[in-house]
N, C-alpha and C positions, 0 to 999 in steps of 0.2 A: 508724466503729467496727468494722463488719464489711465486708470486700472479698472477694468471691468471683469467681474468673475461671476459666471452663471446667472446673469441677470434675467429676470423673468417678469412678464406682466400679463395679468389676466383682466379682461373686461367682462364681468359676470363669468360666464363659462367659456368665453372666447379667449384663447391664449394668443396674444399678439406678438409677444417677445418670448422666445423659447430657449432660455438658458445660455445666452450668448456671453462669450468672453474675448476681450481684445485689450491691447495696450497701445497708447499713444505716447512716444517720447517728447520731451522738450524740444522745441524748435522745429517739429515736423508740421508740414502742411498735409493732412489727410483727408481724401475724398471718401465720403460716406454714401454709397450708392445702393439703390434698390428700386424696384418697381413700386407703383402705388399699392399701399396696403401692406408692404413688407415689413413695416415696424420701425422705419427710420425715424420718423417724428416722434413717435413714442419714446424711443430710446434717447433721443436728444432731450426730450422733456424730462425724462427720469434723471438724466446727468445734470440738468440745470435746476433740479428741485421743484419743477412745476408738477411733476407726478410722483408718487412714492412707487418703488418697485413692489411687486408681490413677493418676490424672493430674490436671493443673491445679493451681491455687494458691488459697490463701485466707489472709487475715491478720486478726487481732484486735487492734484498737488499734495497728496498725502492725507487729505481731509475726507472722511466718510461722507457721502452724500445724504445719508439719513441720519446719523448720529451727530454729525458736525455740519449741518446743512448750511448755516449762516457763513461759517469759515469757508466752505467750499464754494459757495456762491460769490464770495468776494473775489474769488480767483478767476471767475467766469465773466465774459461779455457775450450775451446772447442776443442774436437777432433772429426772431421768428420768421417764418415764411410770409405771413402777412403782417407787416410791421404796424403795430398799434401806435398811432401818433395823435396828439391833440390838435385838431385842425384849426382851432381858434387862437393858437399860440404862435408867435414868431419863432423862427428857427433858433435864434440865439437864446431867447427866453425859455424855450423848451429844453434846450440842452442844459442851461443853468439849473432849471427845475430838476431835471433828472440827475445831475451831478449832486445836488443837495440831497435828493432821495437816496443816493448811494453812499452818503456819509462824508462827502467833501465839505470842507469849511469854505468860507467866502473866498479866501486868497487862493486856495488850491482849485476852487470850482472856476474862478475867472481864468486862471492859468491853463486848465485842462480844457476849457470850452474853446479858447483861442487856439490851442494846439489841435483839437479834432476838427475845427472848422477849417483850418488850414490843410490838415492831413486828408480830409475827405473832400476837399474842393468845394467848400460851401460859402466862401467869401462873398461870392455874388449874390447870394440870396439869404444871408444871415439875418436880414431885417424883414424879410417877407413872411406873410402868414403861411403856415404849412399847407392850408387848404388850396393855395394857389400853385403849389409846386407840381412839376411833372413827376411821372412815375420814377424816373431816374433819380431826380433830387430827393424824392422821398425815401428811396432806398439808401441814398447817402446819409440822410439824417438818421435812419435806423442804425446804420453802421457807426455813425459818430456816437450815437447813444450808447451803443455796445462798448465803445472805446473809451467813454469819457472818464471812467474811474481807473483807467490804465490797467486792465486785467492781464494776467499771464496768458489766459487761454480765451480764444474766440471761438464760439460755437455759432455756425452761420447756417441757417435753414433756408435753402433756395435763394441765395442773396441776389441772383440775376433774374429772378421770376417776373415775367412781363416786360422786360427791357428790350430795347431794340439793339441790333448788332453793335453800334457804336457805343452805346451804354454798357453792354456786356464786356466789351473790350476794356473800357475804363475801370469797371468794378474789378475785372481780372487783374489788371496791372496793380490796382490798389491792394488787392489781396496778396499779390506776390510781394509787394513792398512790406506790408504788415507782417508777412512771414519771416522777415529778416529779424524781427524783435518779439514775435509772438508764436505761440503754438496755436495751430488752427485746425478745427474739424469742420469740414464743410460738406453739406448735403446739396446736391444738385442733380438735375436730369441732363445738363449739357455735358456730355462726356468728353467732348473735344476740349472743353475748358479744363477738366480734370487731368487729361494727359499732359497739357501745357503747364498747369500750375501745381499739382500735387506730387509730393515725394512718394506717397504710398496710397493704396486704394483698398478700402474694406467694402465688400459686397454683401448685402443682406437680403434674403428672400424668404418669404413665409416665416419670419421671425427667427431665422437662423443664418449664422455667418457661413457664407459659401466661399469666400476667398479673402485673403489679406496679403498683399504683396505690392511691389512697386508696378506702376503701369507697364514698363518695358518687360518685366518678368512675366506678368500675366498675359501679355500679347505673345511673347515668345513661346509660351507653352500652349497657345491656342491651336486647336485642331483646324481652324480656318486656313492654316498654311497649306492644307491639301486642297485648296480651291484654285482652279486654273481656268481662265477664260481664253478662248480661241476664236478667230473669225476665219471661216472657210467659205470658198464659193462651191457649195455642195448642197444637195438636196437635204433639208433639215432632218426628216425622220430617218433616212437611210444612213446619213453620217452619224447621227446620234446613236443608232444601234451599233455601228461599227466601233465608235469610241467606248460605248459601254462595255464592249468586250476586252478593252485593254486591262491589264492586270492592275489591281489596287483601285480601279475606278468603281465608285459606288453609286453614282447618279449622275445623269446627264440632262440638262435642260437646254432648249434651243429657242431662238427668236430670229425672224427675218429682220435684216438691218437695212440694206439698200442695194440696189442694182444686183441682185443674185447672191449677195454675201449673207451668210448666216452666222450669228454668234452663238457659241456653245458655252454654257456654264457647267463646269465639270467638278464634282466633288469626289475627292479620293481619300484613301486612308491617311491617317495622321503620319507626318514625317515621310510622306511619299511625294514625288515629283514626276508627273506624267507628261511634262512639256515635250520631252524628246520623243516619247512614244506617239504622241499626237502629230508631231512634225513628220515622223516616219510614215505614219498612217496616211497623211496627206499626200506624200510623195507616192506611195504605193497605189493610191486610187487616182491620182492625178487631179486632186483637188487643190486649187491655188490657195495658199495660206497667206493671209494679210498680217495677222498678229497672233501671237500666243504668249501669255504671261501669267505668272502666279499672283493671285491676289494677296496683298499684304493685309494681315488682319489689323483691326483697330481695337481700341478699348470698347467700342460699341458692339464689336463681334463677341468679345468676351463676356460682355454684360448679358447679351441676348442668349448666348450659349448657356450660361450659368442659371438664367432665370426663366427660360422658356419652359412651357408646361407640356409640350408634346413629346 
């Protein structure tokens, strides 16, 4: 559905996107992640025809985004980060207007507007002025706009931006349902949502692709598996120094918890497990051990590891 090959974008002398390449298959829900300024939004704008690339190629459903821009854009439903809506129009009126702009005739326009109002849960507000809507409903209207011409591909830039937890959950469930019939490329900062929703994750940083894999595979390869937390009734500096001498331990940080207990955060080499050694050490020194466990990595750990600057 999406083929990107050595795509590059310069703003004056500033190279924002640096020869990236990736592929999205039909039916996939792909999370497109990166820190602020990484090149995410610029890439999405190039794919949707809002910005021309400086060099490289990309195609949507086989149509080149530069040479066959109109055909490519017909395949795309795009929801930008800040959804541009006409506040002085009613919801149904706005969606009908947008449907006509996208080439639907009167019959198909009415049919599709009814369908997206139902799909996006807008029945209760379809006659209301857009300026009276909450942030959550405005996001839904933006999503309905992206869907109204029944595109094969949805590109969503921060679709849950500014929403409360209940609204985020509703949009997440809606995206999962849409993924049954559409290909979706979604950019978001809420990594927990990506783990739940997406089949695959692409991480971009400083204009370059750093990773492209399933969330489970990325987490499985994460060196955070070498992080252990233990709680001992022991003097913090003395115990930390002893733990630091254990084989494979790279760094130890400690903090007082309560009633003489100290929590130790232990970073060890990849693919190592120092829990048994910590338990043996506590027995050797007579330090009561309340808990010891290996921290399970998350997609957030992967993201931080791949994009941190230190």
